[in-house]
N, C-alpha and C positions, 0 to 999 in steps of 0.2 A: 540545490535549486538555483537556476540562473535567472537573473532579473532581465527584463527586456530593456532595450535602450530607451532613453528618455526621448519622447517624440518632440520635435521642434515645430514651431509654427512659421510658415512662410509669410513674409511681410507683404507679398503681392496678392496671393490667392487665398491666404488664411487656412490652408490645409496642413494637416500634421504630416511630417516627414522625418525620417531618421537622419537625413543628410541635407545640409544647407551650405551654400556658398555665397559670398558677397558679390554683388554687381560692382564692377569697377567704375561705373559712371554715376550711379545714384546711391551706392553703398548700402543698399537694402539686402537683407539676407533672403535669398530666393531658393526654391526647390528646383529639381531637374526639369519639371514640366514648364516652369516659367523662364527657364534659361533658353534664350534664342540661339546664341552662338557662343562658342568658346574657341580660343586659339592659343596654341603654344608657340611663342615666337622664338624662344631659346630654352635652354634647360631650366632657367630661373624665372622667366617671364611668362606667366599664364594669365590671359585676359578673358573675362566673362562679361557678356552683355545680356541684359534681360529684355523681355519682349516690349516693355514700355519705353526703354531707352532706344531700342531698335527703331521705333517710330519717329524719334527725334532725329532729323537729318544731320544736324551738326554732330551729335554723338556717334551716329553710325559712320560718318566719314572719318571721325577720329579713330574709331575701332578698326576700320578697314585699312587705314594708312599705316598701322603698326606692323 
């Protein structure tokens, strides 16, 4: 018998999800639905921004300038 993966709780929407990633600007663990954008700048640098941080113009400019 195989056990199901432990469901994690999203810090933004409070939904259960099997996969969470941290926002690089507010450091909350967010699900895929709360992720506004993600960018791979190099092989080692992967940046994620959540929907709340996307609304903050200073954080959005910082994300787009990378």
